C-alpha positions as a printed NumPy array, in Angstrom:
array([[ -0.087,  -0.1  ,  -0.092],
       [  3.007,   2.291,   0.495],
       [  4.321,   1.837,  -2.866],
       [  0.7  ,   2.252,  -4.338],
       [  0.121,   5.475,  -2.658],
       [  3.247,   6.914,  -4.126],
       [  1.735,   6.327,  -7.616],
       [ -1.852,   7.363,  -6.75 ],
       [ -0.81 ,  10.545,  -5.106],
       [  1.021,  11.784,  -8.194],
       [ -2.273,  11.943, -10.2  ],
       [ -3.765,  14.208,  -7.662],
       [ -1.171,  16.867,  -7.647],
       [ -2.079,  20.278,  -9.085],
       [  1.176,  20.648, -10.804],
       [  2.313,  17.862, -13.226],
       [  6.1  ,  17.534, -13.764],
       [  7.497,  16.182, -16.961],
       [  7.446,  12.361, -16.824],
       [  5.59 ,  12.281, -13.595],
       [  2.677,  10.279, -14.801],
       [  4.948,   7.802, -16.617],
       [  7.11 ,   7.27 , -13.407],
       [  3.933,   6.851, -11.533],
       [  2.645,   4.138, -13.837],
       [  5.903,   2.233, -13.377],
       [  5.609,   2.409,  -9.62 ],
       [  1.862,   1.237,  -9.783],
       [  3.099,  -1.784, -11.82 ],
       [  5.563,  -2.433,  -9.154],
       [  3.026,  -2.164,  -6.43 ],
       [  0.61 ,  -4.543,  -8.395],
       [  3.535,  -7.084,  -8.699],
       [  4.38 ,  -6.913,  -5.014],
       [  0.76 ,  -7.264,  -4.021],
       [  0.548, -10.638,  -5.964],
       [  3.923, -11.926,  -4.601],
       [  3.268, -10.953,  -1.008],
       [ -0.256, -12.179,  -0.924],
       [  0.799, -15.45 ,  -2.321],
       [  3.747, -15.659,   0.144],
       [  1.544, -15.001,   3.115],
       [ -1.037, -17.384,   2.094],
       [  1.391, -20.127,   1.84 ],
       [  2.651, -19.471,   5.458],
       [ -0.82 , -20.439,   6.758],
       [ -0.296, -18.15 ,   9.815],
       [ -3.582, -16.362,   9.775],
       [ -4.8  , -17.979,  12.916],
       [ -1.461, -17.586,  14.839],
       [ -1.328, -13.813,  13.827],
       [ -4.862, -13.278,  14.834],
       [ -4.029, -14.423,  18.391],
       [ -1.117, -12.079,  18.561],
       [ -2.124,  -8.66 ,  20.089],
       [  0.463,  -6.869,  17.907],
       [  0.357,  -8.83 ,  14.567],
       [ -3.344,  -8.726,  14.521],
       [ -3.325,  -4.981,  14.096],
       [ -1.628,  -5.133,  10.801],
       [ -4.284,  -7.236,   9.185],
       [ -5.493,  -3.691,   7.831],
       [ -2.582,  -3.43 ,   5.542],
       [ -3.806,  -6.156,   3.066],
       [ -7.259,  -4.599,   2.276],
       [ -5.613,  -1.083,   1.918],
       [ -3.144,  -2.594,  -0.423],
       [ -5.937,  -4.035,  -2.619],
       [ -7.823,  -0.706,  -2.526],
       [ -4.685,   1.362,  -3.441],
       [ -3.562,  -0.794,  -6.224],
       [ -7.175,  -0.996,  -7.586],
       [ -7.473,   2.704,  -7.647],
       [ -4.285,   2.784,  -9.413],
       [ -5.58 ,   0.646, -12.21 ],
       [ -8.309,   3.237, -12.892],
       [ -5.999,   6.378, -12.526],
       [ -2.976,   5.165, -14.343],
       [ -3.519,   1.584, -15.89 ],
       [ -6.047,   2.716, -18.513],
       [ -3.212,   3.532, -21.026],
       [ -1.63 ,   0.043, -20.541],
       [ -4.64 ,  -2.213, -20.282],
       [ -7.427,  -0.192, -21.646],
       [-10.161,   1.594, -19.877],
       [-12.676,  -1.364, -19.616],
       [-10.051,  -3.759, -18.214],
       [ -8.809,  -1.132, -15.778],
       [-12.355,  -0.489, -14.61 ],
       [-12.864,  -4.2  , -14.154],
       [ -9.73 ,  -4.55 , -12.175],
       [-10.624,  -1.75 , -10.   ],
       [-14.154,  -3.16 ,  -9.269],
       [-12.645,  -6.556,  -8.373],
       [ -9.99 ,  -5.211,  -6.161],
       [-12.224,  -2.504,  -4.576],
       [-14.973,  -5.138,  -3.868],
       [-12.382,  -7.512,  -2.231],
       [-10.494,  -4.809,  -0.278],
       [-13.756,  -3.385,   0.943],
       [-15.115,  -6.757,   2.266],
       [-11.799,  -7.561,   3.679],
       [-11.488,  -4.114,   5.413],
       [-14.893,  -4.348,   6.877],
       [-14.129,  -7.787,   8.258],
       [-10.828,  -6.445,   9.761],
       [-12.469,  -3.375,  11.26 ],
       [-15.032,  -5.489,  13.068],
       [-12.964,  -8.687,  13.842],
       [ -9.705,  -7.064,  15.232],
       [-11.607,  -4.841,  17.807],
       [-13.73 ,  -7.888,  18.878],
       [-10.44 ,  -9.976,  19.413],
       [ -8.941,  -6.997,  21.484],
       [-11.938,  -7.004,  23.635],
       [-12.299, -10.669,  24.058],
       [ -9.033, -12.454,  23.597],
       [ -6.176, -10.009,  23.941],
       [ -4.947,  -8.342,  27.16 ],
       [ -3.228,  -4.995,  27.287],
       [ -1.482,  -2.794,  29.768],
       [ -2.362,   0.821,  30.392],
       [  0.54 ,   1.883,  28.138],
       [ -0.141,  -0.641,  25.378],
       [ -1.881,   1.813,  22.892],
       [  0.206,   2.578,  19.799],
       [ -0.43 ,   3.835,  16.247],
       [ -0.753,   0.332,  14.976],
       [ -4.22 ,   0.226,  16.561],
       [ -5.413,   2.594,  13.773],
       [ -4.583,  -0.021,  11.042],
       [ -7.637,  -2.22 ,  11.349],
       [-10.057,   0.787,  11.232],
       [ -8.612,   2.906,   8.6  ],
       [ -9.622,   0.482,   5.578],
       [-13.066,   1.622,   5.444],
       [-11.976,   5.233,   4.958],
       [ -9.772,   4.045,   2.147],
       [-12.842,   2.175,   0.648],
       [-14.741,   5.443,   0.78 ],
       [-12.069,   7.54 ,  -0.987],
       [-11.439,   4.987,  -3.776],
       [-15.032,   3.941,  -3.973],
       [-15.951,   7.436,  -5.002],
       [-13.902,   6.854,  -8.131],
       [-16.475,   4.124,  -9.079],
       [-19.641,   6.115,  -8.285],
       [-19.802,   7.504, -11.803],
       [-19.327,   4.041, -13.406],
       [-22.15 ,   2.471, -11.287],
       [-25.52 ,   2.071, -12.806],
       [-27.599,   5.127, -12.424],
       [-30.383,   5.08 ,  -9.857],
       [-30.4  ,   3.042,  -6.859],
       [-27.168,   1.157,  -7.28 ],
       [-25.228,   4.519,  -7.704],
       [-27.007,   6.152,  -4.699],
       [-26.291,   2.954,  -2.583],
       [-22.652,   3.03 ,  -3.521],
       [-22.217,   6.71 ,  -2.581],
       [-24.237,   6.579,   0.579],
       [-22.414,   3.173,   1.535],
       [-19.085,   5.042,   1.075],
       [-20.229,   7.728,   3.387],
       [-21.256,   5.348,   6.018],
       [-17.759,   3.6  ,   5.683],
       [-16.234,   7.038,   6.126],
       [-18.046,   7.594,   9.311],
       [-17.162,   4.109,  10.557],
       [-13.401,   4.71 ,  10.009],
       [-13.338,   8.388,  11.179],
       [-15.222,   7.935,  14.333],
       [-13.086,   4.881,  15.236],
       [ -9.949,   6.774,  14.337],
       [-10.679,   9.642,  16.724],
       [-11.455,   7.112,  19.566],
       [ -7.952,   5.436,  18.978],
       [ -6.281,   8.623,  18.579],
       [ -7.445,   9.667,  22.075],
       [ -6.109,   6.467,  23.525],
       [ -2.892,   6.911,  21.678],
       [ -2.48 ,  10.52 ,  22.849],
       [ -3.276,   9.415,  26.378],
       [ -0.478,   6.82 ,  26.343],
       [  1.89 ,   9.56 ,  25.071],
       [  1.028,  11.86 ,  27.859],
       [  0.746,   9.518,  30.721],
       [  3.471,   7.111,  30.139],
       [  6.962,   7.191,  28.666],
       [  7.359,   8.351,  25.015],
       [  7.612,   5.471,  22.554],
       [ 11.122,   4.601,  21.47 ],
       [ 12.852,   2.6  ,  18.819],
       [ 10.885,   0.847,  16.098],
       [  7.591,   1.734,  17.597],
       [  7.901,   5.549,  16.735],
       [  7.127,   5.3  ,  13.041],
       [  3.699,   3.996,  13.989],
       [  2.787,   7.424,  15.454],
       [  2.652,   8.819,  11.786],
       [ -0.435,   6.419,  11.055],
       [ -2.659,   8.958,  12.871],
       [ -1.799,  11.656,  10.285],
       [ -2.58 ,   9.117,   7.66 ],
       [ -5.838,   8.108,   8.949],
       [ -6.917,  11.822,   9.23 ],
       [ -5.586,  12.813,   5.843],
       [ -7.466,   9.82 ,   4.408],
       [-10.82 ,  11.106,   5.808],
       [-10.133,  14.611,   4.089],
       [ -9.372,  12.698,   0.817],
       [-12.563,  10.748,   1.004],
       [-14.636,  13.843,   1.936],
       [-13.413,  15.63 ,  -1.224],
       [-13.726,  12.503,  -3.537],
       [-17.182,  11.82 ,  -2.445],
       [-18.309,  15.466,  -2.819],
       [-17.047,  15.215,  -6.33 ],
       [-19.069,  12.247,  -7.14 ],
       [-22.246,  13.289,  -5.27 ],
       [-23.849,  15.456,  -8.084],
       [-24.347,  12.311, -10.16 ],
       [-26.261,  10.43 ,  -7.411],
       [-27.824,  12.866,  -5.015],
       [-30.466,  15.575,  -5.565],
       [-28.993,  19.194,  -5.982],
       [-29.529,  20.577,  -2.551],
       [-27.738,  17.622,  -0.992],
       [-25.044,  17.458,  -3.566],
       [-24.242,  21.194,  -2.654],
       [-24.336,  20.131,   1.032],
       [-21.629,  17.477,   0.394],
       [-19.383,  20.114,  -1.244],
       [-19.81 ,  22.503,   1.98 ],
       [-19.09 ,  19.547,   3.974],
       [-15.98 ,  18.506,   2.109],
       [-14.535,  22.112,   2.258],
       [-15.357,  23.145,   5.946],
       [-15.126,  19.661,   7.426],
       [-11.992,  18.814,   5.398],
       [-10.151,  21.963,   6.519],
       [-11.01 ,  21.354,  10.109],
       [ -9.714,  17.645,  10.188],
       [ -6.677,  18.802,   7.846],
       [ -5.646,  21.162,  10.676],
       [ -5.762,  18.373,  13.274],
       [ -3.756,  16.147,  10.83 ],
       [ -1.063,  18.846,  10.63 ],
       [ -0.899,  19.01 ,  14.477],
       [ -0.303,  15.223,  14.451],
       [  2.397,  15.697,  11.745],
       [  4.273,  17.944,  13.953],
       [  3.971,  15.742,  16.913],
       [  5.168,  12.731,  14.894],
       [  8.036,  14.566,  13.377],
       [  9.197,  15.703,  16.829],
       [  9.072,  12.085,  18.246],
       [ 10.897,  10.788,  15.228],
       [ 13.709,  13.316,  15.262],
       [ 14.176,  12.669,  18.982],
       [ 14.35 ,   8.96 ,  18.115],
       [ 16.694,   9.319,  15.281],
       [ 19.172,  11.073,  17.536],
       [ 19.157,   8.23 ,  19.87 ],
       [ 19.334,   5.713,  17.13 ],
       [ 16.4  ,   4.407,  14.873],
       [ 17.197,   0.806,  13.768],
       [ 15.509,  -0.234,  10.529],
       [ 12.363,  -2.363,  10.947],
       [  9.36 ,  -3.046,   8.846],
       [  7.452,  -0.409,  10.793],
       [  9.412,   2.284,   8.68 ],
       [  6.736,   1.783,   6.175],
       [  4.472,   3.635,   8.599],
       [  6.052,   6.721,   7.228],
       [  4.964,   6.308,   3.733],
       [  1.167,   5.874,   3.363],
       [  0.441,   8.633,   5.947],
       [  2.571,  11.096,   4.044],
       [  0.795,  10.032,   1.01 ],
       [ -2.471,  10.58 ,   2.619],
       [ -1.39 ,  14.038,   3.469],
       [ -0.573,  14.61 ,  -0.154],
       [ -4.09 ,  13.506,  -1.445],
       [ -5.904,  15.441,   1.375],
       [ -3.908,  18.664,   0.716],
       [ -4.67 ,  18.222,  -3.115],
       [ -8.322,  17.801,  -2.315],
       [ -8.528,  21.099,  -0.429],
       [ -6.255,  22.836,  -3.094],
       [ -8.666,  21.668,  -5.929],
       [-11.704,  22.874,  -3.986],
       [-10.341,  26.25 ,  -2.886],
       [ -7.628,  27.172,  -5.419],
       [ -5.467,  28.407,  -2.433],
       [ -1.833,  28.491,  -3.535],
       [ -0.802,  27.602,   0.045],
       [ -2.495,  24.122,  -0.331],
       [ -0.67 ,  23.626,  -3.666],
       [  2.693,  24.384,  -2.222],
       [  2.124,  22.186,   0.885],
       [  0.961,  19.332,  -1.276],
       [  4.066,  19.577,  -3.561],
       [  6.366,  19.747,  -0.524],
       [  4.655,  16.682,   0.971],
       [  4.978,  14.767,  -2.195],
       [  8.587,  15.462,  -2.351],
       [  9.076,  14.171,   1.125],
       [  6.941,  11.13 ,   0.211],
       [  9.26 ,  10.153,  -2.611],
       [ 12.349,  10.675,  -0.548],
       [ 10.912,   8.561,   2.31 ],
       [  9.716,   5.857,  -0.099],
       [ 13.296,   5.654,  -1.81 ],
       [ 14.981,   5.237,   1.702],
       [ 12.524,   2.868,   3.18 ],
       [ 12.199,   0.703,   0.021],
       [ 16.132,   0.69 ,  -0.272],
       [ 16.538,  -0.553,   3.337],
       [ 13.697,  -3.099,   2.87 ],
       [ 15.472,  -4.518,  -0.191],
       [ 18.717,  -4.862,   1.622],
       [ 17.007,  -6.485,   4.541],
       [ 14.997,  -8.873,   2.366],
       [ 18.312,  -9.847,   0.613],
       [ 19.959, -10.533,   3.988],
       [ 17.157, -12.529,   5.177],
       [ 17.04 , -14.635,   2.056],
       [ 20.754, -15.205,   2.223],
       [ 20.591, -16.358,   5.781],
       [ 17.671, -18.844,   4.982],
       [ 19.656, -20.033,   1.944],
       [ 22.795, -20.79 ,   4.032],
       [ 20.8  , -22.59 ,   6.768],
       [ 18.909, -24.635,   4.137],
       [ 22.082, -25.632,   2.31 ],
       [ 23.558, -26.663,   5.676],
       [ 20.57 , -28.949,   6.484],
       [ 20.595, -30.512,   3.144],
       [ 24.334, -31.288,   3.351],
       [ 24.336, -32.199,   6.984],
       [ 27.409, -30.01 ,   7.662],
       [ 28.084, -26.636,   9.202],
       [ 27.617, -23.835,   6.817],
       [ 30.607, -21.743,   5.749],
       [ 30.803, -18.468,   7.562],
       [ 28.632, -19.837,  10.256],
       [ 27.867, -17.126,  12.941],
       [ 29.221, -17.777,  16.358],
       [ 25.881, -17.822,  18.089],
       [ 23.804, -20.511,  19.613],
       [ 22.038, -22.571,  16.922],
       [ 19.064, -23.365,  19.273],
       [ 17.046, -21.89 ,  21.843],
       [ 14.656, -23.822,  24.016],
       [ 12.751, -22.812,  27.075],
       [  9.317, -23.453,  28.963],
       [  6.566, -21.036,  29.607],
       [  5.039, -21.328,  33.199],
       [  2.681, -19.395,  35.415],
       [  4.106, -17.509,  38.14 ],
       [  1.694, -18.93 ,  40.637],
       [  2.651, -22.447,  41.073],
       [  4.865, -22.819,  38.1  ],
       [  2.398, -24.722,  35.896],
       [  3.484, -25.197,  32.268],
       [  1.23 , -23.261,  29.914],
       [  0.3  , -25.02 ,  26.745],
       [ -0.401, -23.202,  23.464],
       [  1.11 , -19.892,  24.497],
       [  2.427, -17.89 ,  21.678],
       [  6.262, -17.284,  21.97 ],
       [  7.695, -14.756,  19.364],
       [ 11.341, -14.087,  18.807],
       [ 12.402, -10.75 ,  17.772],
       [ 15.849,  -9.547,  16.442],
       [ 17.559,  -6.25 ,  17.482],
       [ 15.65 ,  -4.435,  14.594],
       [ 12.272,  -5.68 ,  16.002],
       [ 11.781,  -8.035,  13.029],
       [ 10.029, -11.284,  13.872],
       [ 12.593, -14.195,  13.775],
       [ 10.143, -16.811,  14.573],
       [  6.749, -17.645,  16.059],
       [  5.568, -20.886,  17.769],
       [  3.153, -22.277,  20.308],
       [  4.296, -24.15 ,  23.273],
       [  3.836, -27.793,  23.685],
       [  1.493, -29.565,  26.292],
       [  4.299, -29.361,  28.822],
       [  4.92 , -25.526,  28.022],
       [  8.082, -26.01 ,  26.13 ],
       [  9.187, -24.212,  22.984],
       [ 12.171, -24.128,  20.751],
       [ 13.7  , -22.044,  18.022],
       [ 16.459, -23.62 ,  15.635],
       [ 19.046, -22.146,  13.295],
       [ 19.716, -18.856,  15.232],
       [ 22.687, -16.552,  14.716],
       [ 24.449, -15.247,  17.964],
       [ 22.894, -11.969,  18.624],
       [ 20.665,  -9.883,  20.891],
       [ 16.985, -11.07 ,  20.816],
       [ 13.73 , -10.328,  22.687],
       [ 11.432, -13.198,  23.497],
       [  7.758, -12.301,  23.615],
       [  5.295, -14.779,  25.383],
       [  1.597, -14.108,  25.228],
       [ -1.413, -16.204,  26.301],
       [ -2.213, -14.26 ,  29.318],
       [ -1.02 , -10.589,  29.731],
       [  2.103, -10.634,  27.139],
       [  5.58 , -10.804,  28.731],
       [  8.753,  -9.656,  26.828],
       [ 12.305, -10.292,  27.945],
       [ 15.644,  -9.487,  26.219],
       [ 18.392, -12.025,  26.031],
       [ 21.648, -12.404,  24.216],
       [ 22.972, -15.661,  22.62 ],
       [ 26.659, -16.164,  22.575],
       [ 28.986, -19.19 ,  21.819],
       [ 27.319, -22.177,  20.063],
       [ 25.184, -24.986,  20.923],
       [ 21.935, -24.804,  22.659],
       [ 20.58 , -21.843,  24.92 ],
       [ 17.751, -22.281,  27.497],
       [ 15.43 , -19.351,  28.48 ],
       [ 12.279, -19.999,  30.478],
       [  9.491, -17.315,  30.94 ],
       [  6.603, -17.075,  33.376],
       [  3.111, -15.547,  32.664],
       [  0.65 , -14.479,  35.155],
       [ -3.063, -14.159,  34.821],
       [ -4.33 , -10.662,  35.801],
       [ -6.274, -12.227,  38.562],
       [ -3.633, -14.399,  40.044]])
């Protein structure tokens, strides 16, 4: 979705630089290819149930529907020259429908899991909690592009009003989550390390609502009677400016936290992609206000935001490619060693295996089916497993390094550890139920 917004945002810019649309089309094609590869790769892992039970991983289920919606909108905005108008429209209808259904399921299911299965401390709220509730707003913004192509009459009206309903769902939920995140920032220690980029998601959620208001107001005259259509234009302008102002406040807050963290050291992690989509949403939101007001200030702000978006995307994409290449290299070496039954050349001086047992603090009972997640220094997930009936877990083919072990099943527990030497490491954890 981060790559897709770079392409889609280029179309909304008031100023078109030479070759911009051609470059945006190439980026859109790359996003479409990435969507296919990552979707196939994730489905092959069969980790949906495991991730649904993880209080952190479950939040990022919202990324998949937003990716579908962003790439689908790109097909209609940029793909017509390549695959033809009819094919582009068909692709958008399919991806929008699939992304909308998946987004609504995510927006309803993840909060339900948070209430019934997950347990959180008072300082647990973070920007990632916005990920499940933002997809309906993206559906509203991208669905507005399809309103003129829907059959006139009831179908077109239903699509428009449905998009407004999804905008309301996402915006109200976003404001609730932002209140919790802001309370966590004020009452507890400021986030550090790889969690800081997720603060930017708040600006993206707010910017997406402004984008949706503008897009729906543009599509409204073809579906609503004249008085209501004019009302949507007023709502898009005045409501959009109010929310945009709040979004800019959040941008300033997120920028301050990011600069503070960079000075202390900000290691690369997949959460860096949290910089991209929010900045892209700020571009589309500012462009929507520029088109509606003609104010030069909005035009300049949109261009500056897009320049920052491209720079951030290049940096994050470059780090992501290097990280992916490193991970593939490590897996290749480990797989080669297992096939040959010998130690790999250049083997790391770390423990090759980590074992332990998860127990309750009261009585020391082994906990079966507790989720144990192993994180590397960058915050990337090295492995996820469930404990056996005796509470035991194991990770193999590990390099000597610093790790964080996260155990969840009751309130989550995270403990840092270091693996040195070679052989086998043992690390036990305890989990306590909140009532005992």
